[in-house]
Structure formats: C-alpha cells, structure tokens
C-alpha positions, 0 to 999 in steps of 0.5 A, a space after each residue: 529866915 527861921 520858920 517853925 512848922 508846927 502840927 498836932 502830929 509830925 510823921 518824919 518817916 523812919 523815926 518815931 512820930 512826934 505828937 504836938 511836934 514841929 519842924 524848924 526850917 532854916 533856908 532850904 534845910 531842916 534845922 530841927 525836929 521835935 516836940 513844939 515846946 522844946 523846939 520853940 524854946 530852942 529857937 525863940 526868934 523863929 516865925 511860927 506857922 501852926 497847921 492842923 492835922 498831920 505834917 509829913 515829908 513831901 510826897 513822890 508822884 510816880 506817874 508824873 510823866 503820864 499826868 503831864 503828857 497824857 492828860 489835859 489840865 483845863 484852864 479855869 476859864 475853860 471850866 464851863 466847857 471842859 470841867 475842872 478835872 484832868 481830861 484823859 483818853 478821848 477827851 485828851 486826844 480831841 484837844 491834843 489834835 489841835 493843841 499848840 505849844 502855848 496851850 500844851 505848856 499851860 496844861 503842864 504848868 497847871 498840872 504841876 501846880 495841882 501836884 503841889 496842891 496834893 503835897 507832891 515835892 518829887 516827881 519820877 522821870 525821866 523827862 527827855 531833851 525832846 520835851 523842852 517845854 516840859 523840862 522848863 516848867 519842871 525846872 521853874 516849879 522847883 519840884 525834884 525829878 528822881 529816877 524810877 523806883 520799884 512800884 508800890 505793889 505788883 503791876 502798879 507801874 503798868 496802871 493807866 492813870 486815866 483808870 478809876 483811882 488813877 489821878 493826882 493823888 500819890 496815894 491812889 495806888 494803895 501805898 502807905 506813907 513810907 512808900 509814897 513820901 520822897 524820903 524821911 525828914 532829917 536834920 540837915 536834909 532839904 526842907 520838903 514838907 507837906 501838911 494834911 488836915 487829917 488826924 493820922 496816917 490811916 485817915 491820910 491814906 483813906 482821905 487822900 492827898 487832896 486833904 493837903 493844906 500846905 506844901 513846903 518846897 526847899 523851905 518855901 511855902 508854895 501851897 497854902 489852902 488856909 
C-alpha cells in the first residue's frame, strides 16, 4: 500500500531540506521525496499520514550491545520496585546475578522496543553466535544490524553508556543528524524513517530523540506516540 508521510520539515540528509515535505512509501521502499502538494498530486490514491515537526532518516544506535547486555530494562510491572529507566552498574549486577534466560530475553525485547521509540532503525553490532536470545530478538524486531563505524568524536567509543548522558538517545554523545542517521533518505532506498515533534535539527539535538513520535521500519509503522 502506498503511504505518504508528510511533515512541516523533511531532512533527507545529503540533500536539501524540504519545507512542507513528504516521503512516499511503497512497500518497504521510498518511492518519492518532495513538497507535499507535488507528491500528493502525483500519488492521489495514497494514504496520508500527517506528522508534526521533523521527518528524518531513522537513527543508528552505536551502543546497542551495551544497552542490551550491560543494562536491565525493567518490565512495567516492576516499576514500583525498579523504576522505569534502564538499570546500569550495581543495579544491573544485582539483577544479573539471579536473572534466568526468560528474564534476560524480556529485558532485551523491551530494550529494542525502547530504541524504536527513540527513532532507532539501525543498531551497531556485532552480536555473536553465543548470544542466541539476543540474535533472535534482533531478527524479530526488524532492526538492521550494521558494522561499527568511526566514533562521532574522539573517545566516544570508550564512553560508558551508564555515565551521565549515556542512554537510549543516539544524540546523547553529541553527534549531529548526519552523523547519527543510518544514512540518507533516497528514492528506491529502504523506508526507514523517524519523526520528531521538534521544529528543526538544532531543536532535535537539544531535545533529544525522546521527542520521537513515529518510527517507520522497512515501510511499517512500528512506533506511534500519537
């Protein structure tokens, strides 16, 4: 089914921004990018989803392995005891000491879901064969696993995600959109998109990926906040 994702500002990365722009998705591919009026005229039968703010490529989470293996993502039913935020350090070690396979797998699934809620569509590996539950959860999530790339600034690769500023937000370490997106939006490319309720890129970097209102993964709407 053809779907038009329209937003006040589309930032394809690597190409000019499009005010009152739109991205046409056909299956798992991008069919067109351009001003909404032009796109809507060219695809009159397409379903239209209108979003607030900024539409960008999906984001890349460089520290996915640490987020999935070195912290615990509490179940909502554990909120009264453990809170809602990922647990690192001593908190994680206490739980890990008695965590069985099912509980670990649940934490991984919730971690992946929370990444999707931050506009993440790509995660940096590798994830070894010795971690079958992790690999299975990743495969089921639809997230794309990519090879490590250069850190966004010197020393970033060594930062502990449990330190202040290290969290599910791919912007937490200071990269701009070009450094944090999985790649540019291109016609014919896979439809991995994110939408944030902010007016521009500066506001996105300042406010963080927690402002994500929608994530589209291979053409599927996998997260919607409104």
